C-alpha positions in Angstrom: -54.6 -26.1 -70.9 -52.0 -23.5 -72.5 -51.3 -26.6 -74.7 -54.3 -27.3 -76.2 -55.2 -23.0 -76.6 -51.4 -22.8 -78.4 -52.4 -26.1 -80.7 -56.0 -24.4 -81.3 -53.9 -21.2 -82.5 -51.6 -22.3 -84.3 -54.1 -25.0 -86.4 -56.9 -21.4 -86.5 -53.8 -19.8 -88.5 -53.2 -21.9 -90.9 -56.8 -22.0 -92.1 -56.8 -18.2 -91.7 -53.5 -18.2 -93.7 -55.0 -21.0 -96.2 -58.2 -18.3 -96.0 -56.0 -15.7 -97.5 -54.6 -17.1 -100.1 -57.8 -18.0 -101.5 -59.0 -14.2 -101.1 -56.3 -13.3 -102.6 -56.4 -15.2 -105.9 -60.3 -14.2 -105.9 -59.2 -10.7 -105.8 -56.9 -11.6 -108.6 -60.0 -12.2 -110.8 -61.4 -9.0 -111.2 -65.6 -10.6 -111.8 -64.9 -12.6 -108.4 -63.6 -9.5 -106.0 -67.1 -8.9 -104.5 -66.3 -12.3 -102.8 -62.3 -12.0 -102.1 -63.0 -8.6 -100.2 -65.3 -9.9 -97.6 -63.4 -13.1 -97.8 -60.2 -11.2 -96.6 -62.0 -9.6 -94.1 -63.1 -13.2 -92.5 -59.5 -14.4 -92.9 -57.8 -11.3 -90.9 -60.7 -11.6 -88.0 -59.6 -15.4 -88.0 -56.1 -14.7 -87.8 -56.2 -12.2 -85.5 -58.2 -14.9 -83.5 -55.4 -17.1 -83.8 -52.7 -14.7 -82.5 -55.1 -14.1 -79.0 -55.2 -18.2 -78.3 -51.3 -18.2 -78.8 -50.5 -15.2 -76.6 -51.0 -15.3 -72.9 -53.8 -13.8 -71.4 -51.9 -10.5 -69.9 -51.5 -9.8 -73.0 -54.8 -10.5 -74.7 -56.8 -9.0 -72.0 -54.6 -6.7 -70.1 -57.5 -4.4 -68.3 -58.8 -7.5 -66.9 -55.8 -9.0 -65.4 -54.8 -5.7 -64.4 -58.1 -4.8 -62.4 -57.8 -8.3 -60.4 -54.1 -7.6 -59.3 -54.9 -4.2 -58.4 -58.0 -5.7 -56.7 -55.3 -7.8 -54.7 -53.3 -5.5 -53.9 -56.0 -3.3 -52.3 -57.3 -6.1 -50.0 -53.6 -6.4 -48.8 -52.7 -2.9 -48.5 -56.2 -2.9 -46.7 -55.6 -5.4 -43.8 -51.9 -4.4 -43.5 -53.2 -0.6 -42.8 -55.6 -2.3 -39.6 -52.7 -4.0 -38.7 -50.7 -1.1 -38.5 -52.9 1.4 -36.9 -53.9 -1.1 -34.2 -50.2 -1.3 -33.7 -49.9 2.0 -33.5 -53.0 2.8 -31.2 -51.5 0.2 -28.8 -47.9 2.1 -28.8 -50.0 5.5 -28.2 -51.5 3.8 -25.3 -48.3 2.6 -23.5 -46.3 5.6 -24.3 -49.4 8.0 -23.1 -49.0 5.8 -19.7 -45.5 5.7 -19.9 -45.9 9.7 -19.5 -49.0 9.7 -16.9 -46.0 7.4 -14.9 -43.8 10.0 -15.6 -45.5 13.2 -15.0 -46.7 12.2 -11.6 -43.1 10.9 -10.7 -42.0 14.9 -11.6 -44.6 16.1 -9.5 -44.1 14.3 -6.6 -40.3 15.3 -6.3 
């Protein structure tokens, strides 16, 4: 999939360069400037699209990938916190029983 995206990006890049060349030629002829300027804008948009196709998703959509990563990390942190809380409660109960036994022993002595 990544290879196909890269190939499509390269082909679109070549097309955008050709459009840019035609737009510059149209702008040089003063009569055709009204055609050359919009064509140059279209060439710029296709050029940026071609770069987005060639770059990895994390570079082109940083917010989406960060949201996914933070959601996964949040889930892992919640699970880890639940496990730690259960272990702490278990240890506290064990320490409480030991303390009561120790207090009974000290009271008898």
